[in-house]
N, C-alpha and C positions, 0 to 999 in steps of 0.2 A: 369424486369425494362424497357427493350426496348419496350415491348408491351405497357406498361403504357405511355411511351413518344409518341408512335404512336397515342394512344387514345387522348392525350392532343392536339396533332397537328390537328387531324381530327375534333375533337369535339369542340375545344375551340380556339386555337391560330389563325387559318386561319380566321374563322368568326369574331373574335375579331378585327384582324388587318383590315379586309375589312370594318367592320362597323365603325371603327375609321377613315377610309379614308387614311390609310397609303399606300404609293405607293413604286414602285421599286427604286425611287431615295432617299428614306429616309435613314438617317444615322443611324448607330448602335454604341452605346457606351457600352463597356464591363467594368464591375466593379468586383473586387474581394475583399471580406472582409479579412483584414489582420489577424484577429483572427481565423475565422472559415474556411477560404479558399473557401467559397461559392461564386459562380459567379452569376451575374445577367446581363441581357441585356436589353437595352432601345432603342426602335425605336424612332426616332425623325425627324421631318421635320419642315417647317416653321409654321405649325399649332400647334406645341407643342411637347410633348413627353409623352410616357407611358411605364412604366416598365412592360414587358410581363410576365416573369416567371423566377424563380430561379431554380438552381440545374439541369439544362438541360446540357447534354454532348455537346461537340463541334460539333459532327455530326448533332445534332438536330438544333443547331444554323445555321450550314451550309445549312440545309434544307430551312430555311426561307430566307437566303441571296440569294439562288439560284432561287427564285421564285418572280415574279412580283406581287405587290399588287395594286389593283384598287379599287376605292371608290365604295361602294354599296348603292343603293337607299334604304331608309327605307321601310319596308314591310307595306302592307295595307291589311286589311281584312283577311279572313280565306280561306284556300284552302280545298275544299271538297275532300274527299277520296271516290271515287265512289264505290269501292269494299267493303269498310268498313271491313277491317280485324279485327280479334279478338285482343283486346289489351292485351299484355303480362302481366300476373298477377305478382304482387310483394308483398313483405312483408318487410316494412322498418319502422324504429323507427324515431319519430320526436324529436326535441330538448328538449321536455318536458318528454321524456321517454315513450311515448305512441306508440304502434305498430299499423301500418295501413296496411291493406291488400286491394288491389284494388278490389278483389272479394267481399269484404264486402259492397262495394258501388253499387253492382248490383241493377238495378232498378232506379238509379239516374243518372243524367247527371254530369260528372266530368271533370273539366278543370285541366290538369296536365302539369305543367311548369317545364322544366329542365333548371337549371341555376347554376351560381357560383358567389361568392361575388366579385371576381376580374374581372368579365366580364362587361365592361362598358354598353353594351346594356341591360344586365340583370338588372343592377342597375337602369338604366333609366326607364325601364318599371315597376319596382316593385311598385312605388306609384300608378300607374294606376291600377295595379292588386289589390292592397289593396282597392281602391275605388270600383272596379268592384265586389269584394267579398262582400262588404256591399250591393251593389245593387241587387245581385242575391241570397242573403241569404234567403229571404222570398220566393223565387221561388223554393227552394229545390235543387238548383244547388250547387255542392261542388267544391272547389278549393284546389288543393294540389300543393306544390312546392317541387320538388326533387332536392336537392343540390348535385352536382357531385364532390365527392372527398374531401370535407372539413369536419372538425370536428365540434363538438357542440360549442366549445369556439369561433371559427372563425365566425360561423353563428350567435351566440348570440351577439357578438360585432357588427355585421352588423345591427342587428335589433335595435340597439340604434339610428341609423340614419334613418333606413327604417322600422318603426314598421308595422307589419301586424297582422291580426287576424286569418288567415288561417294556417293550419299546414305546417311546414317546415321540410321535411323529409331528411334523410341523406343516400345517396348512397356512402358509404365510399370507396368501391373498384371499383365503376362504373360498377359492373356486371349488375345491373338493366338497366342502361343507354345503355349498349351494346345490350340489347335485344330489344330495341325500334328503329324504323327507324329515327335516328337522324343524321343530317348532321353538326350541329354546335349548339352553345349556344348563345342566348336562343332558345329553340324549345319548342313549346307548342302544346298539343293535346287536343281535346275535345272528350270524350268517351260517347257514347250514353247509354241509360238505359239497353241495351242488352249486354253491355261490348265490343262494337266495336268502332274502331277509326273512327269518322265521319269527323273531321276537323283537319288540322295541320297549324301551323303558324311558319315559320322559321324566326328568327330575332325578334326584339322588336315590340311591338304594344301599342296602347293606348287602354287598355282593357275595359275602361268604356265608350267607344263610342258605340252608337246605332248600327253602322255598324258591330261591333264585337259581341255584345250581342244578337242581334235579331236572327241570325241563331242558336245560342246556346240555347236560350229560346224555339225556334221552335222544338227542339228535345224532349221536355217534353211530 
């Protein structure tokens, strides 16, 4: 369980707080459900508040309180990976019960987005990913979104407000996520036809912009 908490901190909580602009002066409100005993913590400042996570132990909460948060500028463009390392293969099921293996997409350009429903930058970029998927469909470029740690019901409820046409895969135990060079959520990779990581984007993007899609199309 401790390892799971460390994963959440590294992959999700820190980037989420940074992207939201929360800072070291933000207040923290602790709530405990009278029936279940479950705790939740809410960061809040003059700009509003956001509930970060439930069921974290006190030492994890102390981790956040002991570190300063600074606002992070939105990301732009894609970062090229000069050495183009091999993309770690995976086998994951989507919310419709279909199994996807990355190796099955060899010969195609694939955009792979790692995300979660409770991550604000992930939610904000999802509509642009849906638009981009429609734009690149005829180019033979594939898009996959790997959800980190959430189940089918949670993801299905999310799609009621954020409908997408591309597969939503489930990495329930985050083992696949751990194998990729991910610093936070959302992180997106572009894999070339040879199965190598060509580009990476840390944080949200407007995926239907020409600035983003032009280098992706150039991999064909």
